[in-house]
C-alpha positions in Angstrom: 0.0 0.0 0.0 1.3 3.5 -0.9 0.6 6.8 0.7 -1.8 8.8 -1.3 -1.1 12.5 -1.9 -3.9 14.5 -0.3 -3.8 16.9 -3.3 -4.3 14.2 -6.0 -7.2 15.1 -8.1 -8.1 18.3 -6.3 -9.4 21.1 -8.5 -7.7 24.6 -8.5 -10.8 26.4 -7.3 -8.8 29.4 -6.2 -7.0 29.8 -9.6 -7.2 33.3 -11.1 -6.1 34.5 -14.5 -2.4 35.5 -14.9 -1.9 39.2 -14.4 -4.6 39.5 -11.7 -3.5 42.1 -9.2 -2.3 40.7 -5.8 -2.0 37.2 -7.1 1.0 34.8 -7.0 2.2 31.5 -8.1 1.2 28.4 -6.2 1.5 24.7 -6.6 -1.2 23.1 -8.7 -3.6 21.1 -6.5 -4.7 18.8 -9.4 -1.2 17.4 -10.0 0.5 18.3 -6.7 3.0 20.5 -8.6 4.3 17.6 -10.8 2.7 18.8 -14.0 1.3 15.4 -14.9 -1.8 13.4 -13.9 -1.9 9.7 -14.8 1.1 10.1 -17.1 -0.5 12.9 -19.1 -0.1 16.7 -19.0 -2.2 18.2 -16.2 -5.2 20.0 -17.7 -5.3 22.4 -14.7 -1.8 23.9 -15.1 -0.9 22.8 -18.6 2.1 20.9 -17.3 3.8 23.7 -15.4 2.9 22.4 -12.0 1.9 26.0 -11.0 -1.2 28.1 -11.0 -1.9 31.8 -10.1 -4.0 32.2 -6.9 -5.2 35.2 -5.0 -3.1 36.7 -2.2 -4.9 38.8 0.4 -8.3 38.8 -1.2 -7.4 39.3 -4.9 -9.7 38.1 -7.6 
């Protein structure tokens, strides 16, 4: 039995468009920052492993 990453399969519900004021880079929840899900490019982060999220109430 292997330990399961608690972030596996989670959606990036806090993701905001790039360029949103007061936002910053964060690890993608869907792939856990790896850029891949089930051996394929992560659809949430397009393989970068990162998404933009609000900081201090942005968005």
